[in-house]
C-alpha positions as CSV (number, residue, x, y, z in Angstrom):
1,M,41.4,12.9,3.1
2,A,40.4,13.6,-0.3
3,Y,36.0,12.5,-0.4
4,L,34.8,11.9,-3.9
5,P,31.8,13.8,-5.0
6,Q,27.9,13.3,-4.9
7,L,26.5,11.2,-7.4
8,R,23.1,12.9,-9.6
9,I,20.8,10.3,-10.3
10,P,17.7,11.2,-12.4
11,A,14.6,10.8,-10.3
12,T,11.1,12.3,-9.7
13,Y,9.5,12.4,-6.1
14,M,5.9,12.4,-6.6
15,R,2.9,11.7,-4.5
16,G,0.2,8.8,-5.3
17,G,-2.7,8.6,-3.1
18,T,-1.9,9.1,0.3
19,S,1.5,8.1,0.0
20,K,5.3,10.0,-1.7
21,G,7.7,8.4,-2.8
22,V,10.9,8.7,-5.1
23,F,10.5,7.5,-8.4
24,F,13.4,6.3,-10.4
25,R,13.5,4.4,-14.3
26,L,15.7,1.5,-14.1
27,A,18.0,2.8,-16.5
28,D,18.8,5.9,-14.7
29,L,20.6,3.5,-11.8
30,P,23.6,2.7,-11.9
31,E,24.4,-0.3,-13.5
32,R,25.3,-2.7,-10.6
33,C,21.7,-1.3,-8.9
34,Q,19.9,-2.0,-11.5
35,V,19.6,-6.1,-10.4
36,A,18.3,-7.1,-7.0
37,G,21.0,-6.8,-4.6
38,K,23.3,-5.0,-1.2
39,A,23.9,-2.5,-3.9
40,R,20.9,-1.5,-4.7
41,D,19.6,-1.6,-1.3
42,A,22.3,0.3,-0.4
43,L,21.9,2.9,-2.9
44,L,18.1,3.0,-2.1
45,L,18.6,3.2,1.5
46,R,20.9,6.1,1.2
47,V,18.4,8.0,-0.8
48,V,15.7,7.8,1.9
49,G,17.7,8.7,4.6
50,S,17.5,5.3,6.1
51,P,18.7,3.8,9.1
52,D,17.9,6.7,11.0
53,P,18.2,5.7,14.7
54,Y,16.8,9.3,15.2
55,E,13.6,8.5,13.1
56,K,13.6,11.6,11.4
57,H,15.0,11.2,7.7
58,I,16.9,14.8,8.3
59,D,19.1,13.4,5.8
60,G,17.4,12.0,2.9
61,M,14.0,12.5,1.0
62,G,12.4,10.2,2.9
63,G,9.5,11.5,5.5
64,A,10.2,9.3,8.6
65,T,6.8,7.7,8.4
66,S,5.6,4.4,6.4
67,S,3.3,6.3,4.3
68,T,6.5,8.3,2.7
69,S,9.7,5.6,3.1
70,K,9.3,4.8,-0.5
71,V,11.3,3.9,-3.6
72,V,9.5,2.5,-7.1
73,I,11.4,2.1,-9.9
74,I,9.6,1.7,-13.3
75,A,11.2,-0.5,-16.1
76,P,9.8,-1.5,-20.0
77,A,7.6,-4.4,-19.8
78,S,8.7,-8.0,-18.9
79,E,5.2,-9.3,-19.5
80,P,3.0,-9.2,-22.6
81,G,0.3,-6.9,-22.8
82,H,1.8,-4.6,-20.6
83,D,3.3,-1.0,-20.7
84,V,5.5,-1.4,-17.8
85,D,7.1,-2.7,-14.6
86,Y,6.4,-1.3,-11.4
87,L,9.0,-2.4,-8.4
88,F,7.9,-0.7,-5.4
89,G,10.9,-1.1,-2.2
90,Q,9.4,-0.4,1.5
91,V,12.3,1.5,3.2
92,A,12.6,0.7,6.7
93,I,13.0,4.1,8.8
94,D,15.5,3.2,11.7
95,K,17.0,-0.3,10.3
96,P,18.8,-1.0,7.1
97,F,16.0,-2.9,4.9
98,I,14.2,-2.4,2.4
99,D,10.5,-5.2,1.9
100,W,10.1,-6.0,-1.6
101,S,7.5,-8.3,-0.6
102,G,4.4,-6.3,-1.2
103,N,3.8,-3.7,-3.3
104,C,2.1,-0.3,-2.3
105,G,-1.7,0.8,-3.7
106,N,-1.4,4.3,-3.1
107,L,1.3,4.7,-5.2
108,S,0.3,2.6,-7.6
109,A,-1.9,5.5,-8.7
110,A,1.1,7.7,-9.5
111,V,2.8,4.9,-12.0
112,G,0.8,5.4,-14.9
113,P,1.1,9.5,-15.0
114,F,5.0,8.4,-14.4
115,A,5.0,6.1,-17.2
116,I,3.1,8.5,-19.1
117,A,5.7,11.8,-18.9
118,H,9.0,9.3,-18.9
119,G,8.0,7.6,-22.6
120,F,7.3,4.4,-21.7
121,L,4.4,4.5,-24.1
122,P,4.1,5.1,-27.5
123,K,2.8,9.0,-28.6
124,E,0.4,7.2,-30.6
125,R,-1.7,5.6,-27.5
126,I,-2.2,9.1,-25.5
127,P,-5.2,10.7,-27.0
128,Q,-4.6,14.8,-26.8
129,D,-7.9,14.9,-24.4
130,G,-9.7,12.2,-22.6
131,I,-8.1,8.7,-20.7
132,C,-5.3,7.3,-21.4
133,T,-5.2,3.3,-20.3
134,V,-1.9,2.0,-18.4
135,R,-1.4,-1.9,-17.6
136,I,0.8,-2.1,-15.1
137,W,2.9,-5.8,-14.5
138,Q,3.3,-5.4,-10.7
139,A,6.6,-6.9,-10.2
140,N,6.5,-7.5,-6.5
141,I,3.4,-9.7,-6.7
142,R,3.4,-10.4,-10.0
143,K,-0.3,-8.7,-11.0
144,T,-1.8,-6.7,-13.2
145,I,-2.9,-3.0,-12.3
146,I,-5.2,-1.1,-15.1
147,A,-4.5,2.9,-14.4
148,H,-7.3,5.3,-16.0
149,V,-5.2,8.1,-16.2
150,P,-7.1,11.8,-17.3
151,I,-5.4,13.2,-20.7
152,A,-5.6,17.5,-21.2
153,G,-3.2,18.4,-24.0
154,G,-2.0,15.3,-24.6
155,A,0.0,15.8,-21.1
156,V,-1.0,14.2,-17.9
157,Q,-3.4,16.0,-16.2
158,E,-2.5,16.3,-12.8
159,M,-5.5,19.1,-10.9
160,G,-9.4,18.4,-10.8
161,D,-11.4,18.2,-7.8
162,F,-11.6,15.0,-6.8
163,E,-11.0,15.0,-3.1
164,L,-9.4,12.6,-1.0
165,D,-9.1,12.5,2.6
166,G,-5.7,11.9,3.8
167,V,-4.2,14.6,1.3
168,A,-5.1,17.9,1.7
169,F,-5.3,19.2,-2.0
170,P,-7.6,17.6,-3.9
171,A,-6.2,16.6,-7.7
172,A,-7.5,14.7,-10.8
173,E,-9.1,11.0,-10.1
174,I,-7.3,8.7,-11.7
175,A,-9.3,5.0,-11.6
176,L,-7.0,1.6,-10.8
177,E,-8.3,-1.9,-11.5
178,F,-6.3,-4.2,-9.8
179,L,-6.8,-7.8,-11.8
180,E,-7.1,-10.4,-9.7
181,P,-5.8,-9.4,-6.6
182,A,-4.8,-12.7,-4.9
183,A,-1.7,-14.5,-4.5
184,E,-0.4,-16.0,-7.3
185,E,0.0,-19.2,-5.4
186,G,-2.0,-20.5,-3.3
187,S,-6.0,-19.6,-1.9
188,L,-7.1,-15.9,-1.3
189,F,-7.5,-17.7,2.2
190,P,-4.4,-19.0,2.6
191,T,-5.7,-21.2,5.9
192,G,-9.0,-22.2,3.3
193,N,-11.2,-20.5,6.1
194,V,-12.6,-17.5,5.6
195,R,-12.5,-17.2,9.6
196,D,-10.5,-18.5,11.7
197,T,-9.2,-18.5,15.7
198,L,-5.8,-17.0,16.1
199,D,-3.7,-17.9,19.2
200,V,-1.2,-15.8,20.3
201,P,0.5,-17.1,23.3
202,G,0.7,-15.0,26.4
203,I,-1.9,-12.1,24.9
204,G,-4.9,-14.4,23.6
205,S,-7.4,-15.8,20.9
206,F,-8.9,-13.9,18.3
207,S,-11.6,-14.2,15.6
208,A,-9.6,-13.5,12.4
209,T,-10.1,-13.3,8.7
210,L,-6.5,-13.9,6.9
211,I,-6.8,-12.7,3.5
212,N,-4.2,-12.5,0.4
213,S,-6.0,-9.9,-1.3
214,G,-4.0,-6.7,-2.5
215,I,-1.6,-7.1,0.5
216,P,-1.3,-10.2,2.5
217,T,-4.4,-8.6,5.7
218,I,-5.1,-10.2,9.1
219,F,-8.2,-8.7,10.0
220,L,-9.2,-8.5,13.4
221,N,-12.1,-7.5,15.8
222,A,-11.8,-4.3,17.2
223,A,-13.8,-5.0,20.1
224,E,-12.2,-8.3,21.0
225,L,-8.9,-6.2,21.1
226,G,-10.9,-3.3,23.4
227,Y,-11.0,-0.9,20.6
228,Q,-14.3,0.8,19.1
229,G,-12.5,1.0,15.7
230,T,-12.9,4.6,15.7
231,E,-9.3,5.2,16.8
232,L,-6.6,8.1,15.7
233,Q,-3.1,7.6,15.3
234,P,-2.0,9.0,18.8
235,D,-4.2,6.1,20.5
236,I,-2.2,3.7,19.4
237,N,0.9,5.1,18.0
238,N,1.9,6.4,21.0
239,N,1.1,3.4,23.5
240,P,4.5,1.0,22.8
241,E,3.0,-1.6,24.8
242,A,0.1,-2.1,22.1
243,L,2.4,-1.4,18.9
244,A,4.4,-4.5,20.3
245,R,1.3,-6.1,21.2
246,F,0.1,-6.1,17.3
247,E,3.4,-7.0,16.2
248,K,3.2,-10.2,18.3
249,I,-0.1,-10.9,16.4
250,R,1.0,-10.2,13.1
251,A,3.4,-12.4,13.5
252,Y,1.6,-15.6,14.3
253,G,-0.9,-14.6,11.8
254,A,2.0,-14.8,9.0
255,V,3.4,-17.8,10.6
256,K,-0.4,-19.0,10.0
257,M,-0.8,-17.8,6.5
258,G,2.3,-19.6,5.2
259,L,4.1,-16.4,5.1
260,I,6.9,-17.2,7.0
261,K,7.9,-20.3,9.2
262,D,8.7,-18.9,12.5
263,V,7.3,-16.0,14.4
264,A,11.0,-14.5,14.2
265,E,11.5,-14.2,11.1
266,A,8.1,-11.4,10.5
267,A,11.4,-8.8,11.9
268,S,12.9,-9.2,8.8
269,R,9.4,-9.0,6.6
270,Q,7.7,-5.4,8.0
271,H,5.7,-5.2,4.8
272,T,3.4,-8.2,4.8
273,P,1.1,-9.1,6.1
274,K,-0.6,-6.0,6.7
275,I,-2.7,-6.2,10.7
276,A,-5.5,-4.3,10.8
277,F,-9.3,-4.1,13.1
278,V,-12.9,-3.4,12.0
279,A,-16.1,-2.9,13.9
280,P,-19.4,-1.6,12.7
281,P,-20.4,2.4,12.0
282,R,-19.1,4.6,14.6
283,D,-19.7,8.4,14.7
284,Y,-16.3,9.8,15.0
285,V,-13.9,13.0,14.3
286,A,-11.2,12.4,11.9
287,S,-8.1,13.6,12.3
288,S,-8.6,16.7,10.0
289,G,-11.7,17.6,12.6
290,K,-13.7,16.6,9.3
291,K,-17.7,14.4,11.2
292,I,-17.8,11.4,9.9
293,R,-21.7,9.6,10.5
294,A,-22.2,6.8,11.0
295,E,-25.0,6.2,8.3
296,D,-22.3,7.4,5.6
297,I,-20.1,4.6,5.9
298,D,-20.9,0.3,6.0
299,L,-18.0,-0.3,8.8
300,N,-14.6,1.5,10.8
301,V,-11.4,0.2,9.8
302,R,-8.0,0.8,11.2
303,A,-4.8,-0.5,10.2
304,L,-1.1,-0.5,10.7
305,S,2.0,-0.4,8.4
306,M,5.4,-1.0,9.5
307,G,4.8,-1.0,13.1
308,K,2.4,1.9,13.6
309,L,-1.3,3.0,12.6
310,H,-1.6,4.4,9.2
311,H,-2.5,7.8,9.1
312,A,-5.3,7.1,6.2
313,M,-5.9,3.6,4.5
314,M,-3.0,2.2,2.1
315,G,-4.7,1.0,-1.5
316,T,-3.7,-2.5,-1.2
317,C,-5.1,-2.8,2.4
318,A,-8.3,-1.1,0.8
319,V,-8.1,-3.8,-1.6
320,A,-8.5,-6.5,0.9
321,I,-11.4,-5.2,2.4
322,G,-13.2,-4.8,-0.5
323,T,-13.0,-8.3,-0.6
324,A,-13.0,-9.4,2.2
325,A,-16.0,-6.8,2.2
326,A,-17.7,-9.2,-0.2
327,I,-17.4,-12.8,0.7
328,P,-19.9,-13.5,3.8
329,G,-18.5,-15.1,7.2
330,T,-15.4,-12.9,7.3
331,V,-15.1,-10.9,10.0
332,V,-14.7,-7.9,7.3
333,S,-18.4,-8.7,5.9
334,E,-19.9,-9.1,9.4
335,A,-18.6,-5.7,11.2
336,A,-20.5,-4.5,8.0
337,G,-23.7,-5.9,9.0
338,G,-23.3,-9.3,7.7
339,K,-24.6,-8.8,4.1
340,P,-21.6,-9.5,1.2
341,R,-21.2,-6.2,-0.3
342,E,-19.6,-5.6,-4.2
343,V,-19.2,-1.6,-2.7
344,V,-18.2,-0.6,0.5
345,R,-17.4,2.8,2.6
346,F,-15.3,2.5,5.1
347,G,-14.2,5.3,8.2
348,H,-10.1,5.0,8.4
349,P,-8.4,7.9,10.6
350,S,-8.6,10.7,7.9
351,G,-11.7,9.9,6.8
352,T,-13.9,7.8,4.1
353,L,-12.6,5.9,1.4
354,R,-14.9,3.7,-1.4
355,V,-13.4,0.7,-3.1
356,G,-15.5,-2.3,-5.1
357,A,-14.7,-5.7,-5.3
358,T,-16.1,-8.5,-7.4
359,A,-15.7,-12.1,-5.8
360,E,-17.0,-15.8,-7.0
361,K,-17.4,-18.8,-5.9
362,R,-15.7,-21.5,-8.2
363,G,-15.1,-25.4,-7.2
364,G,-15.5,-24.8,-3.6
365,E,-13.4,-21.7,-3.7
366,W,-13.5,-18.4,-3.3
367,L,-11.9,-16.1,-6.1
368,V,-11.8,-12.4,-6.3
369,T,-11.7,-11.1,-10.1
370,K,-11.5,-7.6,-10.0
371,A,-11.0,-4.9,-7.5
372,I,-11.2,-1.1,-8.7
373,L,-10.6,2.2,-6.0
374,S,-9.8,5.7,-7.1
375,R,-6.9,7.9,-5.9
376,S,-4.7,10.6,-7.2
377,A,-1.2,11.0,-8.0
378,R,1.5,14.7,-8.5
379,V,5.0,15.0,-9.3
380,L,6.2,17.0,-6.5
381,M,10.0,17.5,-7.5
382,E,11.7,16.1,-10.4
383,G,15.7,16.4,-11.3
384,F,18.2,14.6,-9.5
385,V,19.0,13.0,-6.2
386,R,22.4,13.3,-5.0
387,V,24.1,10.4,-2.6
388,P,27.9,10.0,-1.8
389,A,29.8,7.8,-4.4
390,D,31.0,5.7,-1.6
391,T,27.1,5.1,-0.6
392,F,26.7,1.2,-2.5
């Protein structure tokens, strides 16, 4: 039997924040894969190495975690006043599925550097030294992200002394502004309440804040779940019963938020909503061995992504945390002491993170105008990915 040679597709493997993924220019994809559909998904699944029943991604570029099973497609801007379109795909590990329903706030930090390096901005916009501002249209959620990318010698500066808990080495700081990060349609609080009671049959009723800022997120009180908010990955991920309970709560929360009509649909919407639990400040030791002191943080937060406790914090979920902390009455605000905060520092499994948000009430409804956080990004490898020619 004759076999076709593999295809070579230009690609860049990048870290952004505490995530990494495979970046493509839309024009570099095979023509059939330049539009949404089965062919594009089949190609990108094969690039990552999914579905993998062994959950290792041995035969692909993925890293077999929610933080490393990601793809990004960058295209010329489709919206006026922007530089690029940024489309994000969260790739399931053991299932043939890519979730295009939300953004990745961590990989958002890599979009600006990629856009600059690949000629999406005119040369006159790029200083010899200083900061280059890149206006990004996040195509999944139809929102604007502004990246402030450091430039040295006319090129993206990748190295620096900015340290980000969850990333082993320092790099250059990239400030991100998420403008009006709530959902395009509907309210910042889909139920109309800053706090709800979420009833989950067979499990219980929980105080919850259901918010749509950065990414749809369900916030719960750690104590109501039997946790302290200082848990690390093994405490949750090594407990199948706990993971199943979180997934059932997430499914009922998704219905209450209006994201799905029936809990059975949650299986095909794994990326959103996120589910997180919060607690007042408490000392703990992060996964790196770093000691986190209660007096250095405003609260503790633990969040799950794609069915597992995240090793640090998703950037979009950080936006949701910052927004909820700025609004009185949310479970996040109460865990942080009950006083609305424009800037909040929270503890997560890998350390701490600082995020700011500006929220105001208009016509009886809360609105968030901007959320700000800093990340870093770096090119890990560039060249070509290879996939079997019969993939799609």
